PDB file with one MODEL, atoms N, CA, C and O in Angstrom:
MODEL        1
ATOM      1  N   UNK A   1     -18.380  33.064 207.193  1.00  0.00           N
ATOM      2  CA  UNK A   1     -17.836  31.769 206.861  1.00  0.00           C
ATOM      3  C   UNK A   1     -18.699  31.139 205.766  1.00  0.00           C
ATOM      4  O   UNK A   1     -19.921  31.068 205.903  1.00  0.00           O
ATOM      5  N   UNK A   2     -18.078  30.687 204.696  1.00  0.00           N
ATOM      6  CA  UNK A   2     -18.849  30.065 203.614  1.00  0.00           C
ATOM      7  C   UNK A   2     -19.561  28.798 204.071  1.00  0.00           C
ATOM      8  O   UNK A   2     -19.100  28.092 204.968  1.00  0.00           O
ATOM      9  N   UNK A   3     -20.675  28.536 203.445  1.00  0.00           N
ATOM     10  CA  UNK A   3     -21.490  27.381 203.810  1.00  0.00           C
ATOM     11  C   UNK A   3     -20.966  26.105 203.163  1.00  0.00           C
ATOM     12  O   UNK A   3     -20.064  26.133 202.326  1.00  0.00           O
ATOM     13  N   UNK A   4     -21.551  24.997 203.570  1.00  0.00           N
ATOM     14  CA  UNK A   4     -21.199  23.692 203.020  1.00  0.00           C
ATOM     15  C   UNK A   4     -21.525  23.628 201.526  1.00  0.00           C
ATOM     16  O   UNK A   4     -20.799  23.002 200.754  1.00  0.00           O
ATOM     17  N   UNK A   5     -22.605  24.271 201.131  1.00  0.00           N
ATOM     18  CA  UNK A   5     -22.981  24.302 199.712  1.00  0.00           C
ATOM     19  C   UNK A   5     -21.880  24.951 198.882  1.00  0.00           C
ATOM     20  O   UNK A   5     -21.574  24.494 197.781  1.00  0.00           O
ATOM     21  N   UNK A   6     -21.290  26.012 199.410  1.00  0.00           N
ATOM     22  CA  UNK A   6     -20.196  26.676 198.702  1.00  0.00           C
ATOM     23  C   UNK A   6     -19.042  25.709 198.465  1.00  0.00           C
ATOM     24  O   UNK A   6     -18.520  25.632 197.353  1.00  0.00           O
ATOM     25  N   UNK A   7     -18.641  24.976 199.488  1.00  0.00           N
ATOM     26  CA  UNK A   7     -17.502  24.067 199.363  1.00  0.00           C
ATOM     27  C   UNK A   7     -17.798  22.850 198.487  1.00  0.00           C
ATOM     28  O   UNK A   7     -16.878  22.290 197.890  1.00  0.00           O
ATOM     29  N   UNK A   8     -19.044  22.436 198.400  1.00  0.00           N
ATOM     30  CA  UNK A   8     -19.389  21.272 197.579  1.00  0.00           C
ATOM     31  C   UNK A   8     -19.547  21.654 196.105  1.00  0.00           C
ATOM     32  O   UNK A   8     -19.071  20.931 195.229  1.00  0.00           O
ATOM     33  N   UNK A   9     -20.204  22.771 195.823  1.00  0.00           N
ATOM     34  CA  UNK A   9     -20.529  23.123 194.443  1.00  0.00           C
ATOM     35  C   UNK A   9     -19.686  24.263 193.875  1.00  0.00           C
ATOM     36  O   UNK A   9     -19.151  24.142 192.773  1.00  0.00           O
ATOM     37  N   UNK A  10     -19.565  25.343 194.598  1.00  0.00           N
ATOM     38  CA  UNK A  10     -18.937  26.542 194.045  1.00  0.00           C
ATOM     39  C   UNK A  10     -17.416  26.479 194.035  1.00  0.00           C
ATOM     40  O   UNK A  10     -16.789  26.798 193.026  1.00  0.00           O
ATOM     41  N   UNK A  11     -16.825  26.073 195.141  1.00  0.00           N
ATOM     42  CA  UNK A  11     -15.366  26.098 195.235  1.00  0.00           C
ATOM     43  C   UNK A  11     -14.683  25.256 194.164  1.00  0.00           C
ATOM     44  O   UNK A  11     -13.751  25.752 193.530  1.00  0.00           O
ATOM     45  N   UNK A  12     -15.094  24.002 193.923  1.00  0.00           N
ATOM     46  CA  UNK A  12     -14.425  23.240 192.854  1.00  0.00           C
ATOM     47  C   UNK A  12     -14.593  23.879 191.475  1.00  0.00           C
ATOM     48  O   UNK A  12     -13.650  23.913 190.684  1.00  0.00           O
ATOM     49  N   UNK A  13     -15.782  24.379 191.191  1.00  0.00           N
ATOM     50  CA  UNK A  13     -16.029  25.022 189.896  1.00  0.00           C
ATOM     51  C   UNK A  13     -15.136  26.239 189.724  1.00  0.00           C
ATOM     52  O   UNK A  13     -14.530  26.428 188.668  1.00  0.00           O
ATOM     53  N   UNK A  14     -15.055  27.053 190.745  1.00  0.00           N
ATOM     54  CA  UNK A  14     -14.269  28.279 190.665  1.00  0.00           C
ATOM     55  C   UNK A  14     -12.770  28.011 190.689  1.00  0.00           C
ATOM     56  O   UNK A  14     -11.997  28.794 190.137  1.00  0.00           O
ATOM     57  N   UNK A  15     -12.355  26.940 191.306  1.00  0.00           N
ATOM     58  CA  UNK A  15     -10.934  26.641 191.407  1.00  0.00           C
ATOM     59  C   UNK A  15     -10.390  26.018 190.129  1.00  0.00           C
ATOM     60  O   UNK A  15      -9.298  26.374 189.687  1.00  0.00           O
ATOM     61  N   UNK A  16     -11.124  25.106 189.537  1.00  0.00           N
ATOM     62  CA  UNK A  16     -10.598  24.328 188.420  1.00  0.00           C
ATOM     63  C   UNK A  16     -11.097  24.773 187.047  1.00  0.00           C
ATOM     64  O   UNK A  16     -10.616  24.265 186.035  1.00  0.00           O
ATOM     65  N   UNK A  17     -12.024  25.684 186.984  1.00  0.00           N
ATOM     66  CA  UNK A  17     -12.534  26.183 185.711  1.00  0.00           C
ATOM     67  C   UNK A  17     -11.752  27.445 185.337  1.00  0.00           C
ATOM     68  O   UNK A  17     -11.970  28.513 185.909  1.00  0.00           O
ATOM     69  N   UNK A  18     -10.848  27.311 184.379  1.00  0.00           N
ATOM     70  CA  UNK A  18      -9.992  28.438 184.017  1.00  0.00           C
ATOM     71  C   UNK A  18     -10.760  29.548 183.307  1.00  0.00           C
ATOM     72  O   UNK A  18     -10.352  30.707 183.369  1.00  0.00           O
ATOM     73  N   UNK A  19     -11.857  29.223 182.636  1.00  0.00           N
ATOM     74  CA  UNK A  19     -12.684  30.258 182.017  1.00  0.00           C
ATOM     75  C   UNK A  19     -13.315  31.144 183.089  1.00  0.00           C
ATOM     76  O   UNK A  19     -13.434  32.356 182.910  1.00  0.00           O
ATOM     77  N   UNK A  20     -13.719  30.534 184.202  1.00  0.00           N
ATOM     78  CA  UNK A  20     -14.279  31.320 185.307  1.00  0.00           C
ATOM     79  C   UNK A  20     -13.208  32.229 185.905  1.00  0.00           C
ATOM     80  O   UNK A  20     -13.469  33.396 186.196  1.00  0.00           O
ATOM     81  N   UNK A  21     -12.026  31.698 186.082  1.00  0.00           N
ATOM     82  CA  UNK A  21     -10.947  32.463 186.704  1.00  0.00           C
ATOM     83  C   UNK A  21     -10.454  33.600 185.819  1.00  0.00           C
ATOM     84  O   UNK A  21      -9.815  34.529 186.313  1.00  0.00           O
ATOM     85  N   UNK A  22     -10.739  33.545 184.517  1.00  0.00           N
ATOM     86  CA  UNK A  22     -10.332  34.612 183.602  1.00  0.00           C
ATOM     87  C   UNK A  22     -11.285  35.809 183.653  1.00  0.00           C
ATOM     88  O   UNK A  22     -10.944  36.885 183.161  1.00  0.00           O
ATOM     89  N   UNK A  23     -12.455  35.640 184.234  1.00  0.00           N
ATOM     90  CA  UNK A  23     -13.428  36.730 184.327  1.00  0.00           C
ATOM     91  C   UNK A  23     -12.958  37.768 185.347  1.00  0.00           C
ATOM     92  O   UNK A  23     -12.231  37.424 186.279  1.00  0.00           O
ATOM     93  N   UNK A  24     -13.360  39.030 185.184  1.00  0.00           N
ATOM     94  CA  UNK A  24     -13.024  40.036 186.199  1.00  0.00           C
ATOM     95  C   UNK A  24     -13.857  39.818 187.457  1.00  0.00           C
ATOM     96  O   UNK A  24     -14.962  39.278 187.394  1.00  0.00           O
ATOM     97  N   UNK A  25     -13.327  40.235 188.582  1.00  0.00           N
ATOM     98  CA  UNK A  25     -14.077  40.134 189.837  1.00  0.00           C
ATOM     99  C   UNK A  25     -15.198  41.168 189.849  1.00  0.00           C
ATOM    100  O   UNK A  25     -15.063  42.266 189.309  1.00  0.00           O
ATOM    101  N   UNK A  26     -16.291  40.793 190.468  1.00  0.00           N
ATOM    102  CA  UNK A  26     -17.437  41.683 190.541  1.00  0.00           C
ATOM    103  C   UNK A  26     -17.131  42.984 191.256  1.00  0.00           C
ATOM    104  O   UNK A  26     -17.639  44.036 190.869  1.00  0.00           O
ATOM    105  N   UNK A  27     -16.309  42.930 192.293  1.00  0.00           N
ATOM    106  CA  UNK A  27     -15.962  44.148 193.027  1.00  0.00           C
ATOM    107  C   UNK A  27     -15.142  45.101 192.165  1.00  0.00           C
ATOM    108  O   UNK A  27     -15.290  46.316 192.288  1.00  0.00           O
ATOM    109  N   UNK A  28     -14.276  44.573 191.292  1.00  0.00           N
ATOM    110  CA  UNK A  28     -13.501  45.431 190.394  1.00  0.00           C
ATOM    111  C   UNK A  28     -14.402  46.102 189.360  1.00  0.00           C
ATOM    112  O   UNK A  28     -14.216  47.276 189.038  1.00  0.00           O
ATOM    113  N   UNK A  29     -15.371  45.364 188.843  1.00  0.00           N
ATOM    114  CA  UNK A  29     -16.314  45.921 187.869  1.00  0.00           C
ATOM    115  C   UNK A  29     -17.161  47.009 188.524  1.00  0.00           C
ATOM    116  O   UNK A  29     -17.370  48.070 187.937  1.00  0.00           O
ATOM    117  N   UNK A  30     -17.644  46.752 189.729  1.00  0.00           N
ATOM    118  CA  UNK A  30     -18.457  47.737 190.443  1.00  0.00           C
ATOM    119  C   UNK A  30     -17.654  48.997 190.755  1.00  0.00           C
ATOM    120  O   UNK A  30     -18.156  50.105 190.569  1.00  0.00           O
ATOM    121  N   UNK A  31     -16.427  48.847 191.222  1.00  0.00           N
ATOM    122  CA  UNK A  31     -15.591  50.009 191.533  1.00  0.00           C
ATOM    123  C   UNK A  31     -15.319  50.836 190.276  1.00  0.00           C
ATOM    124  O   UNK A  31     -15.374  52.064 190.323  1.00  0.00           O
ATOM    125  N   UNK A  32     -15.028  50.183 189.166  1.00  0.00           N
ATOM    126  CA  UNK A  32     -14.788  50.906 187.911  1.00  0.00           C
ATOM    127  C   UNK A  32     -16.044  51.650 187.461  1.00  0.00           C
ATOM    128  O   UNK A  32     -15.961  52.778 186.975  1.00  0.00           O
ATOM    129  N   UNK A  33     -17.198  51.022 187.623  1.00  0.00           N
ATOM    130  CA  UNK A  33     -18.461  51.657 187.249  1.00  0.00           C
ATOM    131  C   UNK A  33     -18.713  52.906 188.097  1.00  0.00           C
ATOM    132  O   UNK A  33     -19.097  53.950 187.568  1.00  0.00           O
ATOM    133  N   UNK A  34     -18.501  52.802 189.393  1.00  0.00           N
ATOM    134  CA  UNK A  34     -18.729  53.948 190.284  1.00  0.00           C
ATOM    135  C   UNK A  34     -17.759  55.078 189.960  1.00  0.00           C
ATOM    136  O   UNK A  34     -18.157  56.243 189.944  1.00  0.00           O
ATOM    137  N   UNK A  35     -16.501  54.755 189.702  1.00  0.00           N
ATOM    138  CA  UNK A  35     -15.529  55.790 189.323  1.00  0.00           C
ATOM    139  C   UNK A  35     -15.925  56.453 188.000  1.00  0.00           C
ATOM    140  O   UNK A  35     -15.838  57.673 187.866  1.00  0.00           O
ATOM    141  N   UNK A  36     -16.356  55.657 187.035  1.00  0.00           N
ATOM    142  CA  UNK A  36     -16.745  56.192 185.727  1.00  0.00           C
ATOM    143  C   UNK A  36     -17.932  57.133 185.849  1.00  0.00           C
ATOM    144  O   UNK A  36     -18.010  58.134 185.137  1.00  0.00           O
ATOM    145  N   UNK A  37     -18.854  56.818 186.745  1.00  0.00           N
ATOM    146  CA  UNK A  37     -20.030  57.666 186.965  1.00  0.00           C
ATOM    147  C   UNK A  37     -19.724  58.850 187.883  1.00  0.00           C
ATOM    148  O   UNK A  37     -20.630  59.607 188.232  1.00  0.00           O
ATOM    149  N   UNK A  38     -18.465  59.018 188.277  1.00  0.00           N
ATOM    150  CA  UNK A  38     -18.006  60.134 189.111  1.00  0.00           C
ATOM    151  C   UNK A  38     -18.639  60.116 190.503  1.00  0.00           C
ATOM    152  O   UNK A  38     -19.106  61.145 190.991  1.00  0.00           O
ATOM    153  N   UNK A  39     -18.651  58.954 191.132  1.00  0.00           N
ATOM    154  CA  UNK A  39     -19.078  58.749 192.519  1.00  0.00           C
ATOM    155  C   UNK A  39     -20.488  59.292 192.792  1.00  0.00           C
ATOM    156  O   UNK A  39     -20.642  60.238 193.564  1.00  0.00           O
ATOM    157  N   UNK A  40     -21.503  58.713 192.178  1.00  0.00           N
ATOM    158  CA  UNK A  40     -22.873  59.195 192.412  1.00  0.00           C
ATOM    159  C   UNK A  40     -23.324  58.904 193.844  1.00  0.00           C
ATOM    160  O   UNK A  40     -22.802  58.003 194.500  1.00  0.00           O
ATOM    161  N   UNK A  41     -24.298  59.678 194.314  1.00  0.00           N
ATOM    162  CA  UNK A  41     -24.806  59.448 195.669  1.00  0.00           C
ATOM    163  C   UNK A  41     -25.562  58.125 195.740  1.00  0.00           C
ATOM    164  O   UNK A  41     -25.570  57.474 196.784  1.00  0.00           O
ATOM    165  N   UNK A  42     -26.190  57.726 194.653  1.00  0.00           N
ATOM    166  CA  UNK A  42     -26.794  56.392 194.542  1.00  0.00           C
ATOM    167  C   UNK A  42     -26.827  56.024 193.061  1.00  0.00           C
ATOM    168  O   UNK A  42     -26.781  56.891 192.189  1.00  0.00           O
ATOM    169  N   UNK A  43     -26.907  54.753 192.804  1.00  0.00           N
ATOM    170  CA  UNK A  43     -26.955  54.284 191.425  1.00  0.00           C
ATOM    171  C   UNK A  43     -27.576  52.901 191.378  1.00  0.00           C
ATOM    172  O   UNK A  43     -27.749  52.245 192.405  1.00  0.00           O
ATOM    173  N   UNK A  44     -27.901  52.477 190.198  1.00  0.00           N
ATOM    174  CA  UNK A  44     -28.422  51.144 189.970  1.00  0.00           C
ATOM    175  C   UNK A  44     -27.709  50.581 188.751  1.00  0.00           C
ATOM    176  O   UNK A  44     -27.523  51.279 187.755  1.00  0.00           O
ATOM    177  N   UNK A  45     -27.314  49.329 188.832  1.00  0.00           N
ATOM    178  CA  UNK A  45     -26.667  48.712 187.682  1.00  0.00           C
ATOM    179  C   UNK A  45     -26.905  47.222 187.722  1.00  0.00           C
ATOM    180  O   UNK A  45     -27.250  46.658 188.761  1.00  0.00           O
ATOM    181  N   UNK A  46     -26.715  46.589 186.574  1.00  0.00           N
ATOM    182  CA  UNK A  46     -26.898  45.147 186.463  1.00  0.00           C
ATOM    183  C   UNK A  46     -25.741  44.567 185.681  1.00  0.00           C
ATOM    184  O   UNK A  46     -25.323  45.119 184.664  1.00  0.00           O
ATOM    185  N   UNK A  47     -25.231  43.457 186.161  1.00  0.00           N
ATOM    186  CA  UNK A  47     -24.256  42.676 185.412  1.00  0.00           C
ATOM    187  C   UNK A  47     -24.563  41.211 185.694  1.00  0.00           C
ATOM    188  O   UNK A  47     -24.763  40.819 186.844  1.00  0.00           O
ATOM    189  N   UNK A  48     -24.598  40.424 184.659  1.00  0.00           N
ATOM    190  CA  UNK A  48     -24.954  39.008 184.802  1.00  0.00           C
ATOM    191  C   UNK A  48     -23.845  38.249 185.524  1.00  0.00           C
ATOM    192  O   UNK A  48     -22.662  38.521 185.323  1.00  0.00           O
ATOM    193  N   UNK A  49     -24.234  37.303 186.361  1.00  0.00           N
ATOM    194  CA  UNK A  49     -23.251  36.504 187.090  1.00  0.00           C
ATOM    195  C   UNK A  49     -22.332  35.738 186.151  1.00  0.00           C
ATOM    196  O   UNK A  49     -21.190  35.451 186.508  1.00  0.00           O
ATOM    197  N   UNK A  50     -22.807  35.403 184.961  1.00  0.00           N
ATOM    198  CA  UNK A  50     -21.977  34.632 184.030  1.00  0.00           C
ATOM    199  C   UNK A  50     -20.843  35.469 183.439  1.00  0.00           C
ATOM    200  O   UNK A  50     -19.951  34.924 182.789  1.00  0.00           O
ATOM    201  N   UNK A  51     -20.866  36.791 183.656  1.00  0.00           N
ATOM    202  CA  UNK A  51     -19.842  37.679 183.117  1.00  0.00           C
ATOM    203  C   UNK A  51     -18.713  37.977 184.101  1.00  0.00           C
ATOM    204  O   UNK A  51     -17.675  38.504 183.702  1.00  0.00           O
ATOM    205  N   UNK A  52     -18.900  37.649 185.379  1.00  0.00           N
ATOM    206  CA  UNK A  52     -17.931  38.030 186.413  1.00  0.00           C
ATOM    207  C   UNK A  52     -17.632  36.867 187.350  1.00  0.00           C
ATOM    208  O   UNK A  52     -18.310  35.840 187.330  1.00  0.00           O
ATOM    209  N   UNK A  53     -16.604  37.053 188.167  1.00  0.00           N
ATOM    210  CA  UNK A  53     -16.371  36.176 189.313  1.00  0.00           C
ATOM    211  C   UNK A  53     -17.145  36.790 190.477  1.00  0.00           C
ATOM    212  O   UNK A  53     -16.950  37.963 190.797  1.00  0.00           O
ATOM    213  N   UNK A  54     -17.999  36.030 191.098  1.00  0.00           N
ATOM    214  CA  UNK A  54     -18.804  36.545 192.206  1.00  0.00           C
ATOM    215  C   UNK A  54     -17.982  36.463 193.487  1.00  0.00           C
ATOM    216  O   UNK A  54     -18.034  35.463 194.203  1.00  0.00           O
ATOM    217  N   UNK A  55     -17.221  37.522 193.774  1.00  0.00           N
ATOM    218  CA  UNK A  55     -16.379  37.506 194.963  1.00  0.00           C
ATOM    219  C   UNK A  55     -17.129  37.940 196.224  1.00  0.00           C
ATOM    220  O   UNK A  55     -16.528  38.040 197.294  1.00  0.00           O
ATOM    221  N   UNK A  56     -18.425  38.197 196.111  1.00  0.00           N
ATOM    222  CA  UNK A  56     -19.266  38.497 197.277  1.00  0.00           C
ATOM    223  C   UNK A  56     -20.342  37.432 197.421  1.00  0.00           C
ATOM    224  O   UNK A  56     -21.496  37.746 197.711  1.00  0.00           O
ATOM    225  N   UNK A  57     -19.967  36.171 197.218  1.00  0.00           N
ATOM    226  CA  UNK A  57     -20.908  35.056 197.273  1.00  0.00           C
ATOM    227  C   UNK A  57     -21.573  34.995 198.641  1.00  0.00           C
ATOM    228  O   UNK A  57     -20.895  35.021 199.668  1.00  0.00           O
ATOM    229  N   UNK A  58     -22.882  34.916 198.655  1.00  0.00           N
ATOM    230  CA  UNK A  58     -23.626  34.765 199.896  1.00  0.00           C
ATOM    231  C   UNK A  58     -23.964  36.062 200.601  1.00  0.00           C
ATOM    232  O   UNK A  58     -24.660  36.036 201.616  1.00  0.00           O
ATOM    233  N   UNK A  59     -23.498  37.190 200.103  1.00  0.00           N
ATOM    234  CA  UNK A  59     -23.806  38.475 200.728  1.00  0.00           C
ATOM    235  C   UNK A  59     -25.042  39.077 200.077  1.00  0.00           C
ATOM    236  O   UNK A  59     -25.041  39.376 198.882  1.00  0.00           O
ATOM    237  N   UNK A  60     -26.091  39.254 200.863  1.00  0.00           N
ATOM    238  CA  UNK A  60     -27.316  39.873 200.353  1.00  0.00           C
ATOM    239  C   UNK A  60     -27.166  41.387 200.291  1.00  0.00           C
ATOM    240  O   UNK A  60     -27.654  42.028 199.361  1.00  0.00           O
ATOM    241  N   UNK A  61     -26.498  41.945 201.271  1.00  0.00           N
ATOM    242  CA  UNK A  61     -26.196  43.372 201.295  1.00  0.00           C
ATOM    243  C   UNK A  61     -24.918  43.560 202.093  1.00  0.00           C
ATOM    244  O   UNK A  61     -24.643  42.819 203.036  1.00  0.00           O
ATOM    245  N   UNK A  62     -24.144  44.558 201.702  1.00  0.00           N
ATOM    246  CA  UNK A  62     -22.851  44.774 202.346  1.00  0.00           C
ATOM    247  C   UNK A  62     -22.371  46.185 202.049  1.00  0.00           C
ATOM    248  O   UNK A  62     -22.863  46.832 201.124  1.00  0.00           O
ATOM    249  N   UNK A  63     -21.416  46.659 202.825  1.00  0.00           N
ATOM    250  CA  UNK A  63     -20.794  47.952 202.590  1.00  0.00           C
ATOM    251  C   UNK A  63     -19.621  47.764 201.643  1.00  0.00           C
ATOM    252  O   UNK A  63     -18.878  46.787 201.743  1.00  0.00           O
ATOM    253  N   UNK A  64     -19.462  48.699 200.733  1.00  0.00           N
ATOM    254  CA  UNK A  64     -18.433  48.625 199.706  1.00  0.00           C
ATOM    255  C   UNK A  64     -17.779  49.996 199.614  1.00  0.00           C
ATOM    256  O   UNK A  64     -18.459  50.986 199.345  1.00  0.00           O
ATOM    257  N   UNK A  65     -16.487  50.067 199.830  1.00  0.00           N
ATOM    258  CA  UNK A  65     -15.770  51.333 199.820  1.00  0.00           C
ATOM    259  C   UNK A  65     -15.020  51.500 198.508  1.00  0.00           C
ATOM    260  O   UNK A  65     -14.306  50.602 198.063  1.00  0.00           O
ATOM    261  N   UNK A  66     -15.196  52.668 197.897  1.00  0.00           N
ATOM    262  CA  UNK A  66     -14.487  53.016 196.666  1.00  0.00           C
ATOM    263  C   UNK A  66     -13.816  54.357 196.885  1.00  0.00           C
ATOM    264  O   UNK A  66     -14.492  55.379 197.010  1.00  0.00           O
ATOM    265  N   UNK A  67     -12.502  54.364 196.933  1.00  0.00           N
ATOM    266  CA  UNK A  67     -11.716  55.595 197.098  1.00  0.00           C
ATOM    267  C   UNK A  67     -12.196  56.431 198.285  1.00  0.00           C
ATOM    268  O   UNK A  67     -12.334  57.649 198.172  1.00  0.00           O
ATOM    269  N   UNK A  68     -12.448  55.788 199.409  1.00  0.00           N
ATOM    270  CA  UNK A  68     -12.847  56.479 200.622  1.00  0.00           C
ATOM    271  C   UNK A  68     -14.330  56.804 200.715  1.00  0.00           C
ATOM    272  O   UNK A  68     -14.767  57.370 201.717  1.00  0.00           O
ATOM    273  N   UNK A  69     -15.099  56.469 199.723  1.00  0.00           N
ATOM    274  CA  UNK A  69     -16.549  56.696 199.733  1.00  0.00           C
ATOM    275  C   UNK A  69     -17.244  55.361 199.964  1.00  0.00           C
ATOM    276  O   UNK A  69     -16.909  54.356 199.338  1.00  0.00           O
ATOM    277  N   UNK A  70     -18.212  55.366 200.867  1.00  0.00           N
ATOM    278  CA  UNK A  70     -18.891  54.130 201.239  1.00  0.00           C
ATOM    279  C   UNK A  70     -20.213  53.996 200.488  1.00  0.00           C
ATOM    280  O   UNK A  70     -20.982  54.951 200.378  1.00  0.00           O
ATOM    281  N   UNK A  71     -20.457  52.800 199.978  1.00  0.00           N
ATOM    282  CA  UNK A  71     -21.714  52.474 199.312  1.00  0.00           C
ATOM    283  C   UNK A  71     -22.300  51.245 199.980  1.00  0.00           C
ATOM    284  O   UNK A  71     -21.581  50.300 200.305  1.00  0.00           O
ATOM    285  N   UNK A  72     -23.608  51.264 200.183  1.00  0.00           N
ATOM    286  CA  UNK A  72     -24.305  50.103 200.734  1.00  0.00           C
ATOM    287  C   UNK A  72     -24.917  49.361 199.555  1.00  0.00           C
ATOM    288  O   UNK A  72     -25.802  49.885 198.878  1.00  0.00           O
ATOM    289  N   UNK A  73     -24.449  48.149 199.311  1.00  0.00           N
ATOM    290  CA  UNK A  73     -24.856  47.363 198.154  1.00  0.00           C
ATOM    291  C   UNK A  73     -25.998  46.437 198.553  1.00  0.00           C
ATOM    292  O   UNK A  73     -25.888  45.683 199.519  1.00  0.00           O
ATOM    293  N   UNK A  74     -27.087  46.500 197.807  1.00  0.00           N
ATOM    294  CA  UNK A  74     -28.235  45.607 197.999  1.00  0.00           C
ATOM    295  C   UNK A  74     -28.333  44.725 196.769  1.00  0.00           C
ATOM    296  O   UNK A  74     -28.352  45.218 195.641  1.00  0.00           O
ATOM    297  N   UNK A  75     -28.394  43.415 196.990  1.00  0.00           N
ATOM    298  CA  UNK A  75     -28.461  42.488 195.850  1.00  0.00           C
ATOM    299  C   UNK A  75     -29.777  41.765 195.835  1.00  0.00           C
ATOM    300  O   UNK A  75     -30.020  40.944 194.951  1.00  0.00           O
TER     301      UNK A  75
ENDMDL
END
């Protein structure tokens, strides 16, 4: 469940800022990167938050599935 900080600061910015909404989602960028690298057993990559929509807000680490392969994401 998102925190109060998310609803006060992040949600209005993300909802009403059309430039933010035009950015690709971070999960889509990550999935494309993993597919392009041909599903490596592990990888490291960086993308600035200002370039994407952070659709994993508040998650420090999580499981991410790409085409049936599971990756544990550490941020």
